[in-house]
PDB file with SEQRES, HELIX, SHEET and CRYST1 records, atoms N, CA, C and O in Angstrom:
SEQRES   1 A   87  MET LYS LYS LEU ILE LEU THR VAL VAL MET LEU GLY PHE          
SEQRES   2 A   87  CYS SER ALA ALA THR ALA ASP ILE PRO GLU SER CYS LYS          
SEQRES   3 A   87  VAL TYR PHE ASP LYS VAL GLU ASN ILE TYR LYS ASN MET          
SEQRES   4 A   87  PRO GLU ASN THR PHE ASN LYS GLU ILE LEU ASP ILE ILE          
SEQRES   5 A   87  LYS GLN ASN LEU GLU LYS ALA LYS GLN GLU ILE ILE ALA          
SEQRES   6 A   87  LEU PRO GLU ASP LYS GLN VAL ALA ALA CYS ALA GLN GLY          
SEQRES   7 A   87  LEU GLU LEU LEU LYS GLN ILE ASP LYS                          
HELIX    1 AA1 LYS A    2  GLY A   12  1                                  11    
HELIX    2 AA2 GLU A   23  LYS A   37  1                                  15    
HELIX    3 AA3 LYS A   46  ALA A   65  1                                  20    
HELIX    4 AA4 GLU A   68  ASP A   86  1                                  19    
CRYST1    1.000    1.000    1.000  90.00  90.00  90.00 P 1           1          
ATOM      1  N   MET A   1       0.813  -1.213   0.017  1.00  0.00           N  
ATOM      2  CA  MET A   1      -0.039   0.021   0.002  1.00  0.00           C  
ATOM      3  C   MET A   1       0.859   1.274  -0.004  1.00  0.00           C  
ATOM      4  O   MET A   1       0.655   2.214  -0.772  1.00  0.00           O  
ATOM      5  N   LYS A   2       1.852   1.239   0.881  1.00  0.00           N  
ATOM      6  CA  LYS A   2       2.805   2.396   0.997  1.00  0.00           C  
ATOM      7  C   LYS A   2       3.488   2.611  -0.390  1.00  0.00           C  
ATOM      8  O   LYS A   2       3.591   3.749  -0.849  1.00  0.00           O  
ATOM      9  N   LYS A   3       3.941   1.550  -1.035  1.00  0.00           N  
ATOM     10  CA  LYS A   3       4.584   1.635  -2.337  1.00  0.00           C  
ATOM     11  C   LYS A   3       3.684   2.192  -3.376  1.00  0.00           C  
ATOM     12  O   LYS A   3       4.078   3.042  -4.174  1.00  0.00           O  
ATOM     13  N   LEU A   4       2.433   1.702  -3.370  1.00  0.00           N  
ATOM     14  CA  LEU A   4       1.402   2.221  -4.312  1.00  0.00           C  
ATOM     15  C   LEU A   4       1.186   3.681  -4.220  1.00  0.00           C  
ATOM     16  O   LEU A   4       1.284   4.395  -5.218  1.00  0.00           O  
ATOM     17  N   ILE A   5       0.884   4.160  -3.010  1.00  0.00           N  
ATOM     18  CA  ILE A   5       0.588   5.541  -2.801  1.00  0.00           C  
ATOM     19  C   ILE A   5       1.733   6.413  -3.167  1.00  0.00           C  
ATOM     20  O   ILE A   5       1.529   7.442  -3.812  1.00  0.00           O  
ATOM     21  N   LEU A   6       2.969   6.050  -2.778  1.00  0.00           N  
ATOM     22  CA  LEU A   6       4.079   6.889  -3.182  1.00  0.00           C  
ATOM     23  C   LEU A   6       4.406   6.859  -4.621  1.00  0.00           C  
ATOM     24  O   LEU A   6       4.854   7.844  -5.208  1.00  0.00           O  
ATOM     25  N   THR A   7       4.164   5.653  -5.219  1.00  0.00           N  
ATOM     26  CA  THR A   7       4.375   5.608  -6.695  1.00  0.00           C  
ATOM     27  C   THR A   7       3.372   6.496  -7.464  1.00  0.00           C  
ATOM     28  O   THR A   7       3.716   7.240  -8.382  1.00  0.00           O  
ATOM     29  N   VAL A   8       2.126   6.362  -7.025  1.00  0.00           N  
ATOM     30  CA  VAL A   8       1.091   7.178  -7.743  1.00  0.00           C  
ATOM     31  C   VAL A   8       1.359   8.763  -7.504  1.00  0.00           C  
ATOM     32  O   VAL A   8       1.140   9.582  -8.397  1.00  0.00           O  
ATOM     33  N   VAL A   9       1.803   9.090  -6.349  1.00  0.00           N  
ATOM     34  CA  VAL A   9       2.106  10.477  -6.104  1.00  0.00           C  
ATOM     35  C   VAL A   9       3.310  10.887  -6.917  1.00  0.00           C  
ATOM     36  O   VAL A   9       3.324  11.983  -7.476  1.00  0.00           O  
ATOM     37  N   MET A  10       4.310  10.054  -7.002  1.00  0.00           N  
ATOM     38  CA  MET A  10       5.522  10.357  -7.844  1.00  0.00           C  
ATOM     39  C   MET A  10       5.150  10.451  -9.232  1.00  0.00           C  
ATOM     40  O   MET A  10       5.619  11.367  -9.908  1.00  0.00           O  
ATOM     41  N   LEU A  11       4.325   9.572  -9.756  1.00  0.00           N  
ATOM     42  CA  LEU A  11       3.945   9.641 -11.172  1.00  0.00           C  
ATOM     43  C   LEU A  11       3.063  10.867 -11.475  1.00  0.00           C  
ATOM     44  O   LEU A  11       2.990  11.321 -12.617  1.00  0.00           O  
ATOM     45  N   GLY A  12       2.388  11.401 -10.425  1.00  0.00           N  
ATOM     46  CA  GLY A  12       1.538  12.476 -10.557  1.00  0.00           C  
ATOM     47  C   GLY A  12       2.227  13.793 -11.044  1.00  0.00           C  
ATOM     48  O   GLY A  12       1.586  14.659 -11.641  1.00  0.00           O  
ATOM     49  N   PHE A  13       3.495  13.901 -10.777  1.00  0.00           N  
ATOM     50  CA  PHE A  13       4.185  15.093 -11.209  1.00  0.00           C  
ATOM     51  C   PHE A  13       5.268  14.836 -12.296  1.00  0.00           C  
ATOM     52  O   PHE A  13       6.097  15.686 -12.620  1.00  0.00           O  
ATOM     53  N   CYS A  14       5.191  13.654 -12.803  1.00  0.00           N  
ATOM     54  CA  CYS A  14       6.111  13.277 -13.906  1.00  0.00           C  
ATOM     55  C   CYS A  14       5.300  13.267 -15.258  1.00  0.00           C  
ATOM     56  O   CYS A  14       4.072  13.357 -15.236  1.00  0.00           O  
ATOM     57  N   SER A  15       6.015  13.154 -16.451  1.00  0.00           N  
ATOM     58  CA  SER A  15       5.363  13.002 -17.761  1.00  0.00           C  
ATOM     59  C   SER A  15       6.116  12.094 -18.674  1.00  0.00           C  
ATOM     60  O   SER A  15       7.315  11.935 -18.446  1.00  0.00           O  
ATOM     61  N   ALA A  16       5.456  11.364 -19.868  1.00  0.00           N  
ATOM     62  CA  ALA A  16       6.165  10.407 -20.811  1.00  0.00           C  
ATOM     63  C   ALA A  16       5.508  10.004 -22.144  1.00  0.00           C  
ATOM     64  O   ALA A  16       4.285  10.132 -22.196  1.00  0.00           O  
ATOM     65  N   ALA A  17       6.288   9.436 -23.457  1.00  0.00           N  
ATOM     66  CA  ALA A  17       5.848   8.784 -24.698  1.00  0.00           C  
ATOM     67  C   ALA A  17       6.710   7.626 -24.950  1.00  0.00           C  
ATOM     68  O   ALA A  17       7.924   7.769 -24.803  1.00  0.00           O  
ATOM     69  N   THR A  18       6.214   6.460 -25.323  1.00  0.00           N  
ATOM     70  CA  THR A  18       7.013   5.176 -25.234  1.00  0.00           C  
ATOM     71  C   THR A  18       7.904   4.917 -26.378  1.00  0.00           C  
ATOM     72  O   THR A  18       8.689   3.973 -26.286  1.00  0.00           O  
ATOM     73  N   ALA A  19       7.882   5.630 -27.433  1.00  0.00           N  
ATOM     74  CA  ALA A  19       8.741   5.289 -28.572  1.00  0.00           C  
ATOM     75  C   ALA A  19      10.309   5.457 -28.273  1.00  0.00           C  
ATOM     76  O   ALA A  19      11.064   4.486 -28.201  1.00  0.00           O  
ATOM     77  N   ASP A  20      10.680   6.648 -28.122  1.00  0.00           N  
ATOM     78  CA  ASP A  20      12.139   6.940 -27.907  1.00  0.00           C  
ATOM     79  C   ASP A  20      12.409   7.474 -26.453  1.00  0.00           C  
ATOM     80  O   ASP A  20      12.950   8.561 -26.251  1.00  0.00           O  
ATOM     81  N   ILE A  21      12.030   6.706 -25.547  1.00  0.00           N  
ATOM     82  CA  ILE A  21      12.303   7.135 -24.155  1.00  0.00           C  
ATOM     83  C   ILE A  21      13.705   6.632 -23.666  1.00  0.00           C  
ATOM     84  O   ILE A  21      14.221   5.614 -24.128  1.00  0.00           O  
ATOM     85  N   PRO A  22      14.258   7.371 -22.751  1.00  0.00           N  
ATOM     86  CA  PRO A  22      15.567   6.917 -22.160  1.00  0.00           C  
ATOM     87  C   PRO A  22      15.388   5.638 -21.448  1.00  0.00           C  
ATOM     88  O   PRO A  22      14.315   5.312 -20.941  1.00  0.00           O  
ATOM     89  N   GLU A  23      16.488   4.897 -21.419  1.00  0.00           N  
ATOM     90  CA  GLU A  23      16.545   3.575 -20.749  1.00  0.00           C  
ATOM     91  C   GLU A  23      16.098   3.677 -19.299  1.00  0.00           C  
ATOM     92  O   GLU A  23      15.369   2.808 -18.821  1.00  0.00           O  
ATOM     93  N   SER A  24      16.502   4.673 -18.620  1.00  0.00           N  
ATOM     94  CA  SER A  24      16.102   4.880 -17.190  1.00  0.00           C  
ATOM     95  C   SER A  24      14.594   4.928 -17.055  1.00  0.00           C  
ATOM     96  O   SER A  24      14.037   4.401 -16.093  1.00  0.00           O  
ATOM     97  N   CYS A  25      13.930   5.558 -18.014  1.00  0.00           N  
ATOM     98  CA  CYS A  25      12.478   5.716 -17.931  1.00  0.00           C  
ATOM     99  C   CYS A  25      11.795   4.381 -18.224  1.00  0.00           C  
ATOM    100  O   CYS A  25      10.748   4.067 -17.657  1.00  0.00           O  
ATOM    101  N   LYS A  26      12.442   3.558 -19.173  1.00  0.00           N  
ATOM    102  CA  LYS A  26      11.863   2.198 -19.479  1.00  0.00           C  
ATOM    103  C   LYS A  26      11.928   1.439 -18.204  1.00  0.00           C  
ATOM    104  O   LYS A  26      10.944   0.807 -17.819  1.00  0.00           O  
ATOM    105  N   VAL A  27      13.105   1.470 -17.489  1.00  0.00           N  
ATOM    106  CA  VAL A  27      13.241   0.746 -16.246  1.00  0.00           C  
ATOM    107  C   VAL A  27      12.197   1.191 -15.184  1.00  0.00           C  
ATOM    108  O   VAL A  27      11.568   0.369 -14.517  1.00  0.00           O  
ATOM    109  N   TYR A  28      12.045   2.528 -15.062  1.00  0.00           N  
ATOM    110  CA  TYR A  28      11.162   3.019 -14.063  1.00  0.00           C  
ATOM    111  C   TYR A  28       9.725   2.647 -14.372  1.00  0.00           C  
ATOM    112  O   TYR A  28       8.989   2.233 -13.477  1.00  0.00           O  
ATOM    113  N   PHE A  29       9.290   2.794 -15.698  1.00  0.00           N  
ATOM    114  CA  PHE A  29       7.964   2.397 -16.043  1.00  0.00           C  
ATOM    115  C   PHE A  29       7.737   0.898 -15.822  1.00  0.00           C  
ATOM    116  O   PHE A  29       6.653   0.539 -15.362  1.00  0.00           O  
ATOM    117  N   ASP A  30       8.632   0.048 -16.101  1.00  0.00           N  
ATOM    118  CA  ASP A  30       8.530  -1.397 -15.843  1.00  0.00           C  
ATOM    119  C   ASP A  30       8.338  -1.720 -14.366  1.00  0.00           C  
ATOM    120  O   ASP A  30       7.546  -2.584 -13.993  1.00  0.00           O  
ATOM    121  N   LYS A  31       9.103  -0.983 -13.524  1.00  0.00           N  
ATOM    122  CA  LYS A  31       9.021  -1.209 -12.029  1.00  0.00           C  
ATOM    123  C   LYS A  31       7.660  -0.762 -11.517  1.00  0.00           C  
ATOM    124  O   LYS A  31       7.043  -1.465 -10.716  1.00  0.00           O  
ATOM    125  N   VAL A  32       7.189   0.372 -11.958  1.00  0.00           N  
ATOM    126  CA  VAL A  32       5.894   0.841 -11.580  1.00  0.00           C  
ATOM    127  C   VAL A  32       4.781  -0.105 -12.072  1.00  0.00           C  
ATOM    128  O   VAL A  32       3.861  -0.421 -11.319  1.00  0.00           O  
ATOM    129  N   GLU A  33       4.865  -0.547 -13.318  1.00  0.00           N  
ATOM    130  CA  GLU A  33       3.881  -1.459 -13.863  1.00  0.00           C  
ATOM    131  C   GLU A  33       3.879  -2.751 -13.054  1.00  0.00           C  
ATOM    132  O   GLU A  33       2.812  -3.315 -12.810  1.00  0.00           O  
ATOM    133  N   ASN A  34       5.055  -3.238 -12.630  1.00  0.00           N  
ATOM    134  CA  ASN A  34       5.109  -4.499 -11.847  1.00  0.00           C  
ATOM    135  C   ASN A  34       4.490  -4.258 -10.504  1.00  0.00           C  
ATOM    136  O   ASN A  34       3.802  -5.150 -10.008  1.00  0.00           O  
ATOM    137  N   ILE A  35       4.677  -3.136  -9.882  1.00  0.00           N  
ATOM    138  CA  ILE A  35       4.007  -2.877  -8.633  1.00  0.00           C  
ATOM    139  C   ILE A  35       2.478  -2.944  -8.759  1.00  0.00           C  
ATOM    140  O   ILE A  35       1.774  -3.553  -7.953  1.00  0.00           O  
ATOM    141  N   TYR A  36       2.022  -2.289  -9.806  1.00  0.00           N  
ATOM    142  CA  TYR A  36       0.551  -2.266 -10.119  1.00  0.00           C  
ATOM    143  C   TYR A  36       0.060  -3.737 -10.322  1.00  0.00           C  
ATOM    144  O   TYR A  36      -0.922  -4.174  -9.723  1.00  0.00           O  
ATOM    145  N   LYS A  37       0.782  -4.458 -11.179  1.00  0.00           N  
ATOM    146  CA  LYS A  37       0.319  -5.842 -11.526  1.00  0.00           C  
ATOM    147  C   LYS A  37       0.375  -6.720 -10.362  1.00  0.00           C  
ATOM    148  O   LYS A  37      -0.380  -7.692 -10.331  1.00  0.00           O  
ATOM    149  N   ASN A  38       1.220  -6.481  -9.357  1.00  0.00           N  
ATOM    150  CA  ASN A  38       1.335  -7.349  -8.230  1.00  0.00           C  
ATOM    151  C   ASN A  38       0.524  -6.977  -6.998  1.00  0.00           C  
ATOM    152  O   ASN A  38       0.606  -7.597  -5.937  1.00  0.00           O  
ATOM    153  N   MET A  39      -0.276  -5.909  -7.207  1.00  0.00           N  
ATOM    154  CA  MET A  39      -1.182  -5.580  -6.100  1.00  0.00           C  
ATOM    155  C   MET A  39      -2.269  -6.659  -5.977  1.00  0.00           C  
ATOM    156  O   MET A  39      -2.853  -7.083  -6.974  1.00  0.00           O  
ATOM    157  N   PRO A  40      -2.511  -7.066  -4.817  1.00  0.00           N  
ATOM    158  CA  PRO A  40      -3.569  -8.107  -4.604  1.00  0.00           C  
ATOM    159  C   PRO A  40      -4.917  -7.498  -5.015  1.00  0.00           C  
ATOM    160  O   PRO A  40      -5.237  -6.383  -4.602  1.00  0.00           O  
ATOM    161  N   GLU A  41      -5.703  -8.212  -5.815  1.00  0.00           N  
ATOM    162  CA  GLU A  41      -7.008  -7.671  -6.292  1.00  0.00           C  
ATOM    163  C   GLU A  41      -7.942  -7.379  -5.167  1.00  0.00           C  
ATOM    164  O   GLU A  41      -8.851  -6.565  -5.328  1.00  0.00           O  
ATOM    165  N   ASN A  42      -7.758  -8.033  -3.977  1.00  0.00           N  
ATOM    166  CA  ASN A  42      -8.725  -7.700  -2.887  1.00  0.00           C  
ATOM    167  C   ASN A  42      -8.299  -6.532  -1.999  1.00  0.00           C  
ATOM    168  O   ASN A  42      -8.953  -6.204  -1.010  1.00  0.00           O  
ATOM    169  N   THR A  43      -7.100  -5.873  -2.414  1.00  0.00           N  
ATOM    170  CA  THR A  43      -6.666  -4.674  -1.689  1.00  0.00           C  
ATOM    171  C   THR A  43      -7.668  -3.509  -1.946  1.00  0.00           C  
ATOM    172  O   THR A  43      -8.073  -2.797  -1.028  1.00  0.00           O  
ATOM    173  N   PHE A  44      -8.014  -3.366  -3.142  1.00  0.00           N  
ATOM    174  CA  PHE A  44      -8.877  -2.247  -3.556  1.00  0.00           C  
ATOM    175  C   PHE A  44     -10.025  -2.811  -4.433  1.00  0.00           C  
ATOM    176  O   PHE A  44      -9.911  -3.913  -4.970  1.00  0.00           O  
ATOM    177  N   ASN A  45     -11.159  -2.023  -4.575  1.00  0.00           N  
ATOM    178  CA  ASN A  45     -12.132  -2.439  -5.428  1.00  0.00           C  
ATOM    179  C   ASN A  45     -11.778  -2.104  -6.874  1.00  0.00           C  
ATOM    180  O   ASN A  45     -10.879  -1.298  -7.115  1.00  0.00           O  
ATOM    181  N   LYS A  46     -12.476  -2.716  -7.848  1.00  0.00           N  
ATOM    182  CA  LYS A  46     -12.078  -2.537  -9.246  1.00  0.00           C  
ATOM    183  C   LYS A  46     -12.097  -1.091  -9.661  1.00  0.00           C  
ATOM    184  O   LYS A  46     -11.258  -0.650 -10.447  1.00  0.00           O  
ATOM    185  N   GLU A  47     -13.010  -0.385  -9.161  1.00  0.00           N  
ATOM    186  CA  GLU A  47     -13.109   1.109  -9.556  1.00  0.00           C  
ATOM    187  C   GLU A  47     -11.828   1.835  -9.210  1.00  0.00           C  
ATOM    188  O   GLU A  47     -11.298   2.599 -10.016  1.00  0.00           O  
ATOM    189  N   ILE A  48     -11.314   1.587  -7.961  1.00  0.00           N  
ATOM    190  CA  ILE A  48     -10.115   2.205  -7.486  1.00  0.00           C  
ATOM    191  C   ILE A  48      -8.920   1.807  -8.347  1.00  0.00           C  
ATOM    192  O   ILE A  48      -8.090   2.626  -8.742  1.00  0.00           O  
ATOM    193  N   LEU A  49      -8.881   0.474  -8.619  1.00  0.00           N  
ATOM    194  CA  LEU A  49      -7.766  -0.058  -9.460  1.00  0.00           C  
ATOM    195  C   LEU A  49      -7.778   0.584 -10.820  1.00  0.00           C  
ATOM    196  O   LEU A  49      -6.731   0.907 -11.382  1.00  0.00           O  
ATOM    197  N   ASP A  50      -8.981   0.767 -11.350  1.00  0.00           N  
ATOM    198  CA  ASP A  50      -9.093   1.432 -12.693  1.00  0.00           C  
ATOM    199  C   ASP A  50      -8.553   2.819 -12.684  1.00  0.00           C  
ATOM    200  O   ASP A  50      -7.828   3.231 -13.589  1.00  0.00           O  
ATOM    201  N   ILE A  51      -8.918   3.562 -11.627  1.00  0.00           N  
ATOM    202  CA  ILE A  51      -8.473   4.957 -11.451  1.00  0.00           C  
ATOM    203  C   ILE A  51      -6.920   5.019 -11.322  1.00  0.00           C  
ATOM    204  O   ILE A  51      -6.239   5.879 -11.880  1.00  0.00           O  
ATOM    205  N   ILE A  52      -6.440   4.051 -10.552  1.00  0.00           N  
ATOM    206  CA  ILE A  52      -4.943   4.051 -10.346  1.00  0.00           C  
ATOM    207  C   ILE A  52      -4.255   3.752 -11.680  1.00  0.00           C  
ATOM    208  O   ILE A  52      -3.231   4.356 -12.000  1.00  0.00           O  
ATOM    209  N   LYS A  53      -4.806   2.838 -12.441  1.00  0.00           N  
ATOM    210  CA  LYS A  53      -4.270   2.484 -13.794  1.00  0.00           C  
ATOM    211  C   LYS A  53      -4.335   3.758 -14.694  1.00  0.00           C  
ATOM    212  O   LYS A  53      -3.340   4.105 -15.330  1.00  0.00           O  
ATOM    213  N   GLN A  54      -5.474   4.435 -14.747  1.00  0.00           N  
ATOM    214  CA  GLN A  54      -5.580   5.671 -15.507  1.00  0.00           C  
ATOM    215  C   GLN A  54      -4.604   6.651 -15.214  1.00  0.00           C  
ATOM    216  O   GLN A  54      -4.016   7.239 -16.122  1.00  0.00           O  
ATOM    217  N   ASN A  55      -4.362   6.900 -13.882  1.00  0.00           N  
ATOM    218  CA  ASN A  55      -3.430   7.849 -13.366  1.00  0.00           C  
ATOM    219  C   ASN A  55      -2.015   7.472 -13.746  1.00  0.00           C  
ATOM    220  O   ASN A  55      -1.214   8.349 -14.071  1.00  0.00           O  
ATOM    221  N   LEU A  56      -1.682   6.182 -13.714  1.00  0.00           N  
ATOM    222  CA  LEU A  56      -0.369   5.709 -14.152  1.00  0.00           C  
ATOM    223  C   LEU A  56      -0.146   5.998 -15.579  1.00  0.00           C  
ATOM    224  O   LEU A  56       0.906   6.520 -15.949  1.00  0.00           O  
ATOM    225  N   GLU A  57      -1.112   5.673 -16.416  1.00  0.00           N  
ATOM    226  CA  GLU A  57      -1.010   5.850 -17.885  1.00  0.00           C  
ATOM    227  C   GLU A  57      -0.906   7.385 -18.197  1.00  0.00           C  
ATOM    228  O   GLU A  57      -0.152   7.801 -19.077  1.00  0.00           O  
ATOM    229  N   LYS A  58      -1.690   8.199 -17.444  1.00  0.00           N  
ATOM    230  CA  LYS A  58      -1.619   9.645 -17.702  1.00  0.00           C  
ATOM    231  C   LYS A  58      -0.276  10.249 -17.389  1.00  0.00           C  
ATOM    232  O   LYS A  58       0.273  11.077 -18.116  1.00  0.00           O  
ATOM    233  N   ALA A  59       0.237   9.767 -16.217  1.00  0.00           N  
ATOM    234  CA  ALA A  59       1.594  10.255 -15.840  1.00  0.00           C  
ATOM    235  C   ALA A  59       2.680   9.787 -16.804  1.00  0.00           C  
ATOM    236  O   ALA A  59       3.630  10.512 -17.101  1.00  0.00           O  
ATOM    237  N   LYS A  60       2.523   8.620 -17.257  1.00  0.00           N  
ATOM    238  CA  LYS A  60       3.545   8.077 -18.243  1.00  0.00           C  
ATOM    239  C   LYS A  60       3.581   8.948 -19.491  1.00  0.00           C  
ATOM    240  O   LYS A  60       4.642   9.320 -19.993  1.00  0.00           O  
ATOM    241  N   GLN A  61       2.339   9.269 -19.986  1.00  0.00           N  
ATOM    242  CA  GLN A  61       2.261  10.130 -21.175  1.00  0.00           C  
ATOM    243  C   GLN A  61       2.829  11.513 -20.909  1.00  0.00           C  
ATOM    244  O   GLN A  61       3.441  12.088 -21.810  1.00  0.00           O  
ATOM    245  N   GLU A  62       2.660  12.070 -19.736  1.00  0.00           N  
ATOM    246  CA  GLU A  62       3.159  13.345 -19.357  1.00  0.00           C  
ATOM    247  C   GLU A  62       4.688  13.280 -19.336  1.00  0.00           C  
ATOM    248  O   GLU A  62       5.330  14.213 -19.819  1.00  0.00           O  
ATOM    249  N   ILE A  63       5.238  12.326 -18.852  1.00  0.00           N  
ATOM    250  CA  ILE A  63       6.735  12.117 -18.835  1.00  0.00           C  
ATOM    251  C   ILE A  63       7.221  12.109 -20.288  1.00  0.00           C  
ATOM    252  O   ILE A  63       8.160  12.828 -20.632  1.00  0.00           O  
ATOM    253  N   ILE A  64       6.610  11.333 -21.102  1.00  0.00           N  
ATOM    254  CA  ILE A  64       7.068  11.148 -22.497  1.00  0.00           C  
ATOM    255  C   ILE A  64       6.982  12.516 -23.229  1.00  0.00           C  
ATOM    256  O   ILE A  64       7.732  12.750 -24.177  1.00  0.00           O  
ATOM    257  N   ALA A  65       6.114  13.374 -22.811  1.00  0.00           N  
ATOM    258  CA  ALA A  65       6.008  14.657 -23.486  1.00  0.00           C  
ATOM    259  C   ALA A  65       7.092  15.683 -23.096  1.00  0.00           C  
ATOM    260  O   ALA A  65       7.247  16.731 -23.724  1.00  0.00           O  
ATOM    261  N   LEU A  66       7.789  15.351 -22.090  1.00  0.00           N  
ATOM    262  CA  LEU A  66       8.896  16.216 -21.618  1.00  0.00           C  
ATOM    263  C   LEU A  66      10.078  16.131 -22.567  1.00  0.00           C  
ATOM    264  O   LEU A  66      10.181  15.163 -23.321  1.00  0.00           O  
ATOM    265  N   PRO A  67      11.021  17.161 -22.557  1.00  0.00           N  
ATOM    266  CA  PRO A  67      12.269  17.017 -23.245  1.00  0.00           C  
ATOM    267  C   PRO A  67      13.062  15.932 -22.626  1.00  0.00           C  
ATOM    268  O   PRO A  67      12.882  15.639 -21.445  1.00  0.00           O  
ATOM    269  N   GLU A  68      13.964  15.298 -23.393  1.00  0.00           N  
ATOM    270  CA  GLU A  68      14.716  14.113 -22.941  1.00  0.00           C  
ATOM    271  C   GLU A  68      15.407  14.363 -21.607  1.00  0.00           C  
ATOM    272  O   GLU A  68      15.349  13.527 -20.705  1.00  0.00           O  
ATOM    273  N   ASP A  69      16.048  15.493 -21.487  1.00  0.00           N  
ATOM    274  CA  ASP A  69      16.823  15.746 -20.197  1.00  0.00           C  
ATOM    275  C   ASP A  69      15.802  15.740 -19.021  1.00  0.00           C  
ATOM    276  O   ASP A  69      16.122  15.265 -17.931  1.00  0.00           O  
ATOM    277  N   LYS A  70      14.673  16.227 -19.231  1.00  0.00           N  
ATOM    278  CA  LYS A  70      13.639  16.335 -18.119  1.00  0.00           C  
ATOM    279  C   LYS A  70      13.022  14.893 -17.869  1.00  0.00           C  
ATOM    280  O   LYS A  70      12.643  14.554 -16.748  1.00  0.00           O  
ATOM    281  N   GLN A  71      12.951  14.116 -18.909  1.00  0.00           N  
ATOM    282  CA  GLN A  71      12.450  12.751 -18.776  1.00  0.00           C  
ATOM    283  C   GLN A  71      13.523  12.001 -17.937  1.00  0.00           C  
ATOM    284  O   GLN A  71      13.141  11.302 -16.999  1.00  0.00           O  
ATOM    285  N   VAL A  72      14.782  12.106 -18.213  1.00  0.00           N  
ATOM    286  CA  VAL A  72      15.823  11.418 -17.469  1.00  0.00           C  
ATOM    287  C   VAL A  72      15.773  11.826 -16.016  1.00  0.00           C  
ATOM    288  O   VAL A  72      15.834  10.967 -15.135  1.00  0.00           O  
ATOM    289  N   ALA A  73      15.661  13.123 -15.737  1.00  0.00           N  
ATOM    290  CA  ALA A  73      15.595  13.594 -14.392  1.00  0.00           C  
ATOM    291  C   ALA A  73      14.340  13.139 -13.624  1.00  0.00           C  
ATOM    292  O   ALA A  73      14.415  12.755 -12.457  1.00  0.00           O  
ATOM    293  N   ALA A  74      13.213  13.191 -14.295  1.00  0.00           N  
ATOM    294  CA  ALA A  74      11.950  12.685 -13.645  1.00  0.00           C  
ATOM    295  C   ALA A  74      11.991  11.218 -13.330  1.00  0.00           C  
ATOM    296  O   ALA A  74      11.599  10.804 -12.239  1.00  0.00           O  
ATOM    297  N   CYS A  75      12.468  10.404 -14.285  1.00  0.00           N  
ATOM    298  CA  CYS A  75      12.605   8.939 -14.048  1.00  0.00           C  
ATOM    299  C   CYS A  75      13.654   8.663 -12.986  1.00  0.00           C  
ATOM    300  O   CYS A  75      13.425   7.833 -12.106  1.00  0.00           O  
ATOM    301  N   ALA A  76      14.763   9.313 -13.037  1.00  0.00           N  
ATOM    302  CA  ALA A  76      15.770   9.165 -11.960  1.00  0.00           C  
ATOM    303  C   ALA A  76      15.193   9.418 -10.576  1.00  0.00           C  
ATOM    304  O   ALA A  76      15.470   8.694  -9.619  1.00  0.00           O  
ATOM    305  N   GLN A  77      14.401  10.445 -10.501  1.00  0.00           N  
ATOM    306  CA  GLN A  77      13.762  10.799  -9.223  1.00  0.00           C  
ATOM    307  C   GLN A  77      12.738   9.771  -8.843  1.00  0.00           C  
ATOM    308  O   GLN A  77      12.588   9.490  -7.654  1.00  0.00           O  
ATOM    309  N   GLY A  78      12.035   9.203  -9.762  1.00  0.00           N  
ATOM    310  CA  GLY A  78      11.119   8.141  -9.553  1.00  0.00           C  
ATOM    311  C   GLY A  78      11.831   6.875  -9.094  1.00  0.00           C  
ATOM    312  O   GLY A  78      11.398   6.215  -8.149  1.00  0.00           O  
ATOM    313  N   LEU A  79      12.871   6.559  -9.739  1.00  0.00           N  
ATOM    314  CA  LEU A  79      13.646   5.322  -9.386  1.00  0.00           C  
ATOM    315  C   LEU A  79      14.251   5.460  -7.918  1.00  0.00           C  
ATOM    316  O   LEU A  79      14.271   4.502  -7.145  1.00  0.00           O  
ATOM    317  N   GLU A  80      14.728   6.682  -7.600  1.00  0.00           N  
ATOM    318  CA  GLU A  80      15.175   6.870  -6.259  1.00  0.00           C  
ATOM    319  C   GLU A  80      14.090   6.782  -5.195  1.00  0.00           C  
ATOM    320  O   GLU A  80      14.313   6.286  -4.091  1.00  0.00           O  
ATOM    321  N   LEU A  81      12.940   7.263  -5.548  1.00  0.00           N  
ATOM    322  CA  LEU A  81      11.802   7.142  -4.631  1.00  0.00           C  
ATOM    323  C   LEU A  81      11.423   5.656  -4.464  1.00  0.00           C  
ATOM    324  O   LEU A  81      11.053   5.271  -3.355  1.00  0.00           O  
ATOM    325  N   LEU A  82      11.490   4.852  -5.440  1.00  0.00           N  
ATOM    326  CA  LEU A  82      11.169   3.414  -5.365  1.00  0.00           C  
ATOM    327  C   LEU A  82      12.249   2.775  -4.520  1.00  0.00           C  
ATOM    328  O   LEU A  82      11.911   1.879  -3.746  1.00  0.00           O  
ATOM    329  N   LYS A  83      13.492   3.141  -4.593  1.00  0.00           N  
ATOM    330  CA  LYS A  83      14.529   2.608  -3.747  1.00  0.00           C  
ATOM    331  C   LYS A  83      14.221   2.893  -2.305  1.00  0.00           C  
ATOM    332  O   LYS A  83      14.330   2.025  -1.439  1.00  0.00           O  
ATOM    333  N   GLN A  84      13.849   4.080  -2.071  1.00  0.00           N  
ATOM    334  CA  GLN A  84      13.556   4.516  -0.606  1.00  0.00           C  
ATOM    335  C   GLN A  84      12.382   3.768  -0.075  1.00  0.00           C  
ATOM    336  O   GLN A  84      12.346   3.388   1.095  1.00  0.00           O  
ATOM    337  N   ILE A  85      11.404   3.552  -0.945  1.00  0.00           N  
ATOM    338  CA  ILE A  85      10.170   2.748  -0.473  1.00  0.00           C  
ATOM    339  C   ILE A  85      10.565   1.326  -0.119  1.00  0.00           C  
ATOM    340  O   ILE A  85      10.084   0.765   0.866  1.00  0.00           O  
ATOM    341  N   ASP A  86      11.448   0.743  -0.933  1.00  0.00           N  
ATOM    342  CA  ASP A  86      11.874  -0.628  -0.608  1.00  0.00           C  
ATOM    343  C   ASP A  86      12.691  -0.820   0.598  1.00  0.00           C  
ATOM    344  O   ASP A  86      12.931  -1.947   1.032  1.00  0.00           O  
ATOM    345  N   LYS A  87      13.127   0.268   1.154  1.00  0.00           N  
ATOM    346  CA  LYS A  87      13.998   0.134   2.393  1.00  0.00           C  
ATOM    347  C   LYS A  87      13.166  -0.253   3.562  1.00  0.00           C  
ATOM    348  O   LYS A  87      13.688  -0.413   4.665  1.00  0.00           O  
TER     349      LYS A  87                                                      
END                                                                             
């Protein structure tokens, strides 16, 4: 739950497009997607899970829309947050 909330918050101020994204962003997006996929279905109702998924996709598209240097910075910040959450 803690991971999910912080990840959603982190993605809330990030932006992204999947074609030519930096490798660090690919890693970040994969990690966030895995967190989402591994959430027990009984943790939230379907409506909340759908909202979380929509927010994740929106944030990803926002990251992709940023200039590459900003993408790298946003994804590095996101990866660092995920490391802190795992501690």
